[in-house]
C-alpha positions as CSV (number, residue, x, y, z in Angstrom):
1,X,-10.7,-35.4,-7.0
2,X,-9.4,-32.7,-4.7
3,X,-11.1,-29.3,-5.2
4,X,-8.7,-26.5,-6.1
5,X,-8.0,-23.7,-3.6
6,X,-7.3,-20.0,-4.4
7,X,-3.7,-20.6,-5.3
8,X,-4.4,-23.6,-7.6
9,X,-7.2,-21.6,-9.3
10,X,-4.8,-18.7,-10.1
11,X,-2.3,-21.1,-11.5
12,X,-4.9,-22.7,-13.8
13,X,-5.9,-19.3,-15.1
14,X,-2.3,-18.1,-15.5
15,X,-1.6,-21.2,-17.7
16,X,-4.4,-20.2,-20.0
17,X,-3.2,-16.6,-20.3
18,X,0.2,-17.6,-21.6
19,X,2.0,-16.7,-18.4
20,X,2.8,-20.1,-17.1
21,X,6.5,-19.9,-17.5
22,X,7.4,-16.3,-16.6
23,X,4.6,-15.0,-14.3
24,X,6.0,-13.6,-11.0
25,X,3.3,-12.8,-8.4
26,X,3.3,-9.4,-6.9
27,X,1.0,-7.3,-4.7
28,X,0.6,-4.9,-7.7
29,X,0.9,-5.3,-11.4
30,X,2.7,-2.9,-13.8
31,X,1.2,-2.1,-17.2
32,X,3.9,-0.7,-19.4
33,X,2.7,2.1,-21.7
34,X,4.7,4.2,-24.2
35,X,4.9,7.3,-21.9
36,X,4.5,5.9,-18.4
37,X,3.8,2.8,-16.3
38,X,0.3,2.3,-14.8
39,X,0.1,0.4,-11.5
40,X,-3.0,-1.7,-11.0
41,X,-4.6,-3.7,-8.2
42,X,-7.9,-5.5,-7.9
43,X,-9.4,-7.0,-4.7
44,X,-12.8,-8.5,-3.8
45,X,-14.6,-8.5,-0.5
46,X,-17.3,-11.1,0.0
47,X,-19.7,-10.8,2.9
48,X,-19.7,-14.5,4.0
49,X,-15.9,-14.8,4.1
50,X,-14.7,-11.3,4.8
51,X,-17.2,-9.6,7.0
52,X,-17.3,-10.7,10.7
53,X,-20.4,-10.4,12.9
54,X,-20.8,-6.8,14.2
55,X,-19.1,-5.0,11.4
56,X,-21.0,-1.9,10.3
57,X,-21.7,-1.2,6.6
58,X,-19.5,1.9,6.5
59,X,-16.7,-0.2,7.9
60,X,-17.3,-2.9,5.2
61,X,-17.0,-0.3,2.5
62,X,-13.8,1.1,4.0
63,X,-12.3,-2.3,4.4
64,X,-12.8,-3.1,0.7
65,X,-10.6,-0.1,-0.1
66,X,-8.1,-0.8,2.6
67,X,-7.2,-4.1,1.0
68,X,-6.0,-2.4,-2.2
69,X,-4.4,0.6,-0.4
70,X,-2.3,-1.8,1.7
71,X,-0.8,-3.4,-1.4
72,X,0.1,0.0,-2.8
73,X,1.6,1.0,0.6
74,X,4.0,-1.9,0.7
75,X,5.3,-1.0,-2.7
76,X,5.6,2.7,-2.1
77,X,3.2,3.6,-4.8
78,X,0.5,6.3,-4.3
79,X,-3.0,5.0,-5.3
80,X,-4.8,7.8,-7.2
81,X,-8.0,6.4,-8.7
82,X,-10.4,3.6,-8.0
83,X,-13.5,1.9,-9.6
84,X,-16.0,0.0,-7.4
85,X,-18.4,-2.7,-8.5
86,X,-21.0,-3.9,-6.0
87,X,-23.5,-6.8,-5.7
88,X,-26.3,-5.7,-3.4
89,X,-28.8,-8.1,-1.8
90,X,-32.5,-7.6,-2.4
91,X,-34.1,-5.6,0.4
92,X,-31.3,-3.1,1.1
93,X,-32.8,0.2,2.2
94,X,-31.8,3.7,1.1
95,X,-30.3,4.1,4.6
96,X,-28.1,1.0,4.2
97,X,-27.0,2.1,0.7
98,X,-26.2,5.6,2.2
99,X,-24.1,4.0,4.9
100,X,-22.0,2.0,2.3
101,X,-21.6,5.3,0.3
102,X,-20.4,7.1,3.4
103,X,-17.8,4.4,4.0
104,X,-16.5,4.7,0.4
105,X,-16.4,8.5,0.7
106,X,-14.6,8.4,4.0
107,X,-12.0,6.0,2.7
108,X,-11.6,8.1,-0.5
109,X,-10.7,11.2,1.6
110,X,-8.6,9.3,4.1
111,X,-6.3,7.7,1.5
112,X,-6.5,10.4,-1.2
113,X,-8.0,8.1,-3.8
114,X,-10.6,9.4,-6.2
115,X,-13.5,7.1,-7.0
116,X,-14.2,7.4,-10.8
117,X,-16.8,4.8,-11.6
118,X,-17.9,1.2,-11.3
119,X,-21.0,-1.0,-11.5
120,X,-23.9,-2.2,-9.4
121,X,-25.8,-5.5,-9.7
122,X,-28.0,-7.7,-7.5
123,X,-26.6,-10.6,-5.5
124,X,-27.4,-13.0,-2.7
125,X,-24.9,-11.2,-0.4
126,X,-22.7,-8.1,-0.4
127,X,-19.8,-8.4,-2.8
128,X,-17.5,-5.4,-3.4
129,X,-14.8,-5.4,-6.1
130,X,-12.3,-2.6,-6.0
131,X,-9.8,-1.8,-8.7
132,X,-7.2,0.8,-7.9
133,X,-4.7,2.6,-10.1
134,X,-1.5,4.6,-9.7
135,X,1.6,5.7,-11.6
136,X,5.2,4.6,-11.0
137,X,8.5,3.6,-12.6
138,X,8.9,0.4,-10.7
139,X,7.6,-1.6,-7.7
140,X,9.6,-3.2,-4.9
141,X,9.7,-6.9,-5.6
142,X,8.7,-9.7,-3.2
143,X,11.8,-11.6,-4.1
144,X,14.6,-9.0,-3.7
145,X,16.0,-9.9,-0.2
146,X,19.8,-10.2,0.1
147,X,22.2,-11.7,2.7
148,X,22.4,-9.5,5.7
149,X,19.2,-7.6,5.2
150,X,17.1,-6.9,8.3
151,X,13.5,-8.0,8.3
152,X,10.9,-5.5,9.6
153,X,7.2,-5.3,10.0
154,X,5.3,-2.0,10.3
155,X,3.3,-2.9,13.4
156,X,2.4,-5.6,16.0
157,X,0.6,-8.8,15.1
158,X,-2.0,-10.9,16.9
159,X,-4.7,-8.3,17.6
160,X,-6.8,-9.1,14.6
161,X,-6.6,-12.9,15.1
162,X,-7.4,-12.4,18.8
163,X,-10.4,-10.2,17.8
164,X,-11.7,-12.8,15.3
165,X,-11.5,-15.5,18.0
166,X,-13.5,-13.3,20.4
167,X,-16.1,-12.7,17.7
168,X,-16.4,-16.1,16.2
169,X,-15.9,-18.2,19.4
170,X,-17.4,-15.7,21.8
171,X,-14.3,-15.6,23.9
172,X,-14.4,-13.1,26.8
173,X,-11.6,-11.2,28.4
174,X,-10.7,-7.7,29.6
175,X,-12.9,-5.0,28.0
176,X,-10.1,-2.7,27.1
177,X,-8.3,-5.5,25.2
178,X,-11.5,-6.6,23.5
179,X,-12.1,-3.1,22.2
180,X,-8.5,-2.9,20.9
181,X,-8.7,-6.2,19.1
182,X,-12.2,-5.5,17.6
183,X,-11.0,-2.1,16.4
184,X,-8.1,-4.0,14.6
185,X,-10.7,-6.2,12.9
186,X,-13.3,-3.5,12.0
187,X,-11.0,-0.5,11.3
188,X,-7.6,-1.8,10.0
189,X,-5.1,0.8,9.2
190,X,-2.8,0.4,6.2
191,X,0.6,2.1,6.5
192,X,0.3,4.2,3.3
193,X,2.4,7.2,4.3
194,X,5.1,5.1,5.8
195,X,5.3,3.0,2.7
196,X,5.4,6.0,0.4
197,X,8.4,7.5,2.3
198,X,10.3,4.3,3.1
199,X,9.9,1.9,0.2
200,X,12.9,3.2,-1.7
201,X,15.0,1.8,1.1
202,X,13.5,-1.7,0.9
203,X,15.1,-4.6,-1.0
204,X,11.8,-6.6,-0.9
205,X,8.4,-6.0,0.5
206,X,4.9,-7.4,0.7
207,X,1.5,-6.8,2.3
208,X,0.7,-9.2,5.2
209,X,-3.1,-9.4,5.0
210,X,-3.1,-13.2,4.3
211,X,-1.0,-13.9,7.4
212,X,2.5,-13.1,8.5
213,X,3.8,-16.7,7.9
214,X,2.5,-16.8,4.3
215,X,4.1,-13.4,3.6
216,X,7.5,-14.4,5.1
217,X,7.5,-17.8,3.3
218,X,6.5,-16.2,-0.1
219,X,9.3,-13.6,0.2
220,X,11.8,-16.2,1.3
221,X,11.0,-18.6,-1.5
222,X,11.0,-15.9,-4.2
223,X,14.3,-14.4,-2.8
224,X,15.8,-17.9,-2.6
225,X,17.0,-17.0,0.9
226,X,16.6,-18.2,4.4
227,X,14.6,-15.9,6.7
228,X,15.7,-16.2,10.4
229,X,13.0,-14.8,12.8
230,X,14.4,-13.9,16.2
231,X,11.6,-11.7,17.6
232,X,7.8,-12.3,17.7
233,X,6.2,-9.0,16.8
234,X,3.4,-8.5,19.3
235,X,2.4,-6.8,22.5
236,X,2.4,-8.0,26.1
237,X,-1.4,-8.0,26.1
238,X,-1.6,-10.5,23.3
239,X,0.9,-12.7,25.1
240,X,-1.2,-12.5,28.2
241,X,-4.4,-13.3,26.3
242,X,-2.7,-16.3,24.6
243,X,-1.5,-17.6,28.0
244,X,-4.7,-17.1,29.8
245,X,-6.9,-18.7,27.1
246,X,-4.4,-21.4,26.3
247,X,-4.0,-20.3,22.7
248,X,-0.8,-20.7,20.7
249,X,1.0,-17.3,20.6
250,X,2.8,-18.4,17.5
251,X,-0.5,-19.1,15.7
252,X,-2.0,-15.9,16.8
253,X,0.9,-13.8,15.5
254,X,2.0,-15.8,12.4
255,X,-1.2,-17.5,11.2
256,X,-3.9,-15.0,11.6
257,X,-4.3,-12.8,8.6
258,X,-6.4,-9.6,8.3
259,X,-3.4,-7.5,9.5
260,X,-2.6,-4.9,6.8
261,X,1.0,-4.3,7.8
262,X,4.1,-3.9,5.6
263,X,6.7,-6.7,5.7
264,X,10.0,-5.7,4.3
265,X,13.7,-6.5,4.1
266,X,16.1,-3.6,4.4
267,X,19.9,-3.4,3.9
268,X,21.5,-2.6,7.3
269,X,22.8,0.7,5.9
270,X,19.2,1.9,5.3
271,X,17.8,1.0,8.7
272,X,18.4,4.4,10.4
273,X,16.5,6.2,7.6
274,X,13.6,3.9,7.9
275,X,13.5,4.2,11.7
276,X,13.5,8.0,11.3
277,X,10.4,7.9,9.0
278,X,8.7,5.4,11.4
279,X,9.3,7.7,14.4
280,X,8.1,10.8,12.6
281,X,4.9,9.0,11.5
282,X,4.3,7.2,14.8
283,X,4.6,3.8,13.1
284,X,5.7,1.1,15.6
285,X,8.1,-0.9,13.5
286,X,9.5,-4.2,14.7
287,X,12.8,-5.6,13.6
288,X,12.1,-9.3,13.7
289,X,15.1,-11.0,12.1
290,X,17.6,-11.2,9.2
291,X,18.2,-12.8,5.8
292,X,20.9,-15.4,5.1
293,X,21.9,-18.1,2.7
294,X,19.6,-21.2,2.5
295,X,15.9,-21.7,2.3
296,X,12.7,-21.7,4.5
297,X,11.6,-19.4,7.3
298,X,12.9,-20.4,10.7
299,X,11.9,-19.2,14.1
300,X,14.8,-19.1,16.5
301,X,14.9,-18.6,20.2
302,X,17.6,-19.1,22.8
303,X,17.4,-22.9,22.8
304,X,16.2,-24.1,19.4
305,X,15.4,-23.3,15.8
306,X,12.3,-24.6,14.0
307,X,10.8,-24.1,10.5
308,X,7.9,-21.7,10.6
309,X,5.1,-23.4,8.7
310,X,3.2,-21.6,6.0
311,X,-0.1,-20.8,7.6
312,X,-2.7,-18.1,7.2
313,X,-5.8,-17.4,5.1
314,X,-6.2,-19.1,1.7
315,X,-9.6,-18.9,0.0
316,X,-11.4,-22.2,-0.8
317,X,-9.0,-24.2,1.3
318,X,-10.9,-26.5,3.7
């Protein structure tokens, strides 16, 4: 019998919780209370699957918080509080624990999130579970795209996946490009301020950390619209790397994951406002396509149009 992956496991649990017929996946969940709505997100970092070779402990701690902050960013909700639960391997020294603590402290200050509690236990490897909380009236849905909307991303893709190839496959190239890619892996930057200011202009949005193709396909499916991609959002240095190393540029950009960018659809009338915020905050947004009737995500160039396969990172999938 085929073993279930992350998506199938979630479906099984949802069916037991009474949400089989009406559950709509989002980056965040709303808890409706009598006086206000609480916004909640939980995410888990596991050393063997989420921590590449060379990543320092303070970077590991920061990354565990980045995952949640990125989901808040794409919905335009300010994260306010967090709890952190850790599994720590036997033999960790005081110095190592202090480095983890410094990473959490740095991230707390960087993103304005107050850490209010958690738990510590022993484990065979580092496991960090972060739960983050905010307040808001509503969140931007994944499935709200409309005909004519522009599709944007909040930054270039391909650097993290290139960096992971360098680390995992020991691929060598120009030192400056290596540093840039490894920084993308070790110190990812969620677009929190851009999301907080711009989200009210989005018709749909999602975090891209599992891969740009997965994100676009999920948004297309939930919106019941066709996403036409006309521009590959990357830099010339990634294109050169792909060419020199005979790596698929499409795979690097669309199938990588670990890029904590915002993917959003925006009515044309709102584009100038979003561009102004991006310029003010030095966020290098890319307009990569548009929304139309139909289904699937298609990549279009001058001569052809092809369906962009759903590719990226799914836990427990072989």
